[in-house]
Structure formats: structure tokens, C-alpha cells
C-alpha positions in Angstrom: 6.6 7.1 7.4 7.7 3.5 7.1 6.3 2.6 10.6 3.0 4.2 9.9 3.0 2.5 6.5 3.6 -0.9 8.2 0.7 -0.3 10.5 -1.6 0.8 7.7 -0.7 -2.2 5.4 -1.0 -4.7 8.2 -4.3 -3.4 9.5 -5.6 -3.2 5.9 -4.6 -6.8 5.4 -6.3 -7.9 8.7 -9.5 -6.1 7.8 -9.4 -7.6 4.3 -9.0 -11.1 5.7 -11.9 -10.4 8.1 -14.1 -9.3 5.1 -13.0 -12.3 3.1 -14.0 -14.7 5.9 -17.1 -12.9 7.4 -18.2 -10.1 5.1 -18.4 -11.2 1.5 -22.2 -11.2 1.4 -22.4 -7.7 2.9 -19.7 -6.4 0.6 -21.4 -7.9 -2.4 -24.6 -6.1 -1.4 -22.9 -2.7 -1.3 -20.9 -3.0 -4.5 -22.2 -2.5 -8.0 -23.2 -5.7 -9.9 -20.2 -7.9 -10.3 -19.3 -10.4 -12.9 -18.1 -12.8 -10.2 -19.9 -14.8 -7.5 -19.5 -14.3 -3.8 -16.9 -17.1 -3.5 -14.7 -15.5 -6.1 -15.1 -12.2 -4.3 -13.9 -13.9 -1.1 -10.9 -15.4 -3.0 -10.0 -12.0 -4.4 -10.2 -10.4 -1.0 -8.0 -13.1 0.5 -5.4 -12.6 -2.2 -5.4 -8.8 -1.7 -5.3 -9.1 2.1 -2.4 -11.5 2.0 -0.5 -9.1 -0.3 -1.2 -6.2 2.1 0.1 -8.3 5.0 3.2 -9.1 3.0 3.8 -5.5 2.2 3.4 -4.6 5.9 5.8 -7.3 6.8 8.4 -5.9 4.3 8.0 -2.5 6.0 8.7 -4.1 9.4 11.8 -5.8 8.1 13.1 -2.5 6.6 12.3 -0.5 9.8 14.0 -3.2 12.0 17.1 -3.0 9.7 17.2 0.8 9.8 17.1 0.7 13.6 20.0 -1.6 14.0 23.5 -0.2 14.6 25.9 0.0 11.8 25.7 -3.7 10.6 22.8 -4.1 8.2 21.8 -0.5 7.8 23.1 -0.2 4.2 20.9 -3.2 3.0 18.0 -1.7 4.9 18.4 1.7 3.3 18.6 0.0 -0.1 15.6 -2.1 0.6 13.7 0.9 1.8 14.5 2.9 -1.3 13.2 0.0 -3.5 10.1 -0.5 -1.3 9.2 3.2 -1.1 9.9 3.8 -4.8 7.7 0.8 -5.9 4.9 1.8 -3.6 5.1 5.5 -4.7 4.7 4.3 -8.4 1.9 1.9 -7.5 0.0 4.5 -5.5 0.4 7.0 -8.3 -1.1 4.5 -10.7 -4.0 3.8 -8.3 -4.6 7.6 -7.9 -4.8 8.0 -11.7 -7.1 5.0 -12.0 -9.4 6.3 -9.3 -9.6 9.7 -10.9 -10.4 8.3 -14.3 -13.0 6.0 -12.8 -14.5 8.9 -10.9 -15.0 10.7 -14.2 -16.9 7.7 -15.6 -18.9 6.6 -12.6 -21.1 9.5 -11.4 -22.5 7.5 -8.5 -19.1 6.8 -7.1 -17.4 10.1 -7.7 -17.0 11.1 -4.0 -15.4 7.8 -2.7 -13.2 7.5 -5.8 -11.9 11.1 -5.5 -11.3 10.4 -1.8 -9.4 7.2 -2.7 -7.4 9.3 -5.3 -6.5 11.8 -2.6 -5.3 9.2 -0.2 -3.3 7.4 -2.9 -1.7 10.8 -3.9 -0.8 11.5 -0.2 0.8 8.0 -0.1 2.7 8.7 -3.3 4.1 11.9 -1.9 5.0 10.3 1.4 6.7 7.3 -0.2 8.6 9.5 -2.7 9.9 11.6 0.2 11.0 8.5 2.1 12.7 7.1 -1.0 14.5 10.4 -1.6 15.7 10.6 2.0 17.0 7.1 2.1 18.7 7.4 -1.3 20.4 10.6 -0.1 21.6 8.8 3.0 22.9 6.0 0.9 24.8 8.4 -1.3 26.3 10.3 1.6 27.3 7.0 3.2 29.1 5.8 0.1 30.9 9.1 -0.4 32.5 8.9 3.0 
């Protein structure tokens, strides 16, 4: 799950940077009316894309630590528990926000419900990873 998460976050960040550089006019044309101009939209996209790349890089660091032999695995498990727990909570919040927006915005119901389903799947996946890594940490400290 952490490897696929790394790939998804890194690809999302790359696509976001591409949109920020090349696609703000197109994106602005398909979004509902915004209170910000195209330059501000590009800045927001850049910030989100860089955050996504950073999250993907954190996944890569944790996965690399988990694959090492004994040295470093404990810190990687701890970091993995924190990363997966935080992302599970964030994705849960995003799923709830998408569902409440879907109830208010009739024209965007289908994509918002789809986003809520994806965020819910991510929540479940990250929660399972956090639980597995926490269990491994507990069994390691008990021995």
C-alpha cells in the first residue's frame, strides 16, 4: 500500500505541476466561476502539487526504511504509522467534505461522490497499514 501510495502521490504532484504550468486556462474554463484569477489558480495548483510530491517522497523514505535489514526498521515503522494515520484522517475529512458538497452542488454530484469513494478507499487502506505497522512495532518491543 505504501508503494502504491508513493506512486499515486508522486504522479498526482507531477500532473498538478503540469497543470499549473500549462493548463490553468483550460482548468479555469471547466471549473465553476472562481473568486481568484488564473495566476492565483496556478499558484494554488503549484502549492498543492509540491505538497503531493513531498507526501510521495515521505512514502519513498518510509518504504526504503522498511526494506532495510534490522537497522532503521523501527524508525521506519514508527514513521509509517504516523504517515498512514495522518493520511487516513485527512482522507476521511476529504471524503466527508466531498459528500457534503455533493449534497449542495447538484451539478457536481457524480464527480464529488466519486471523489468521496476514492478518499474512503484511501482512508481504509491507510488505516489498515497503520494498524499493521503498529502491531509490528508492538510485537517487536514485546520481544
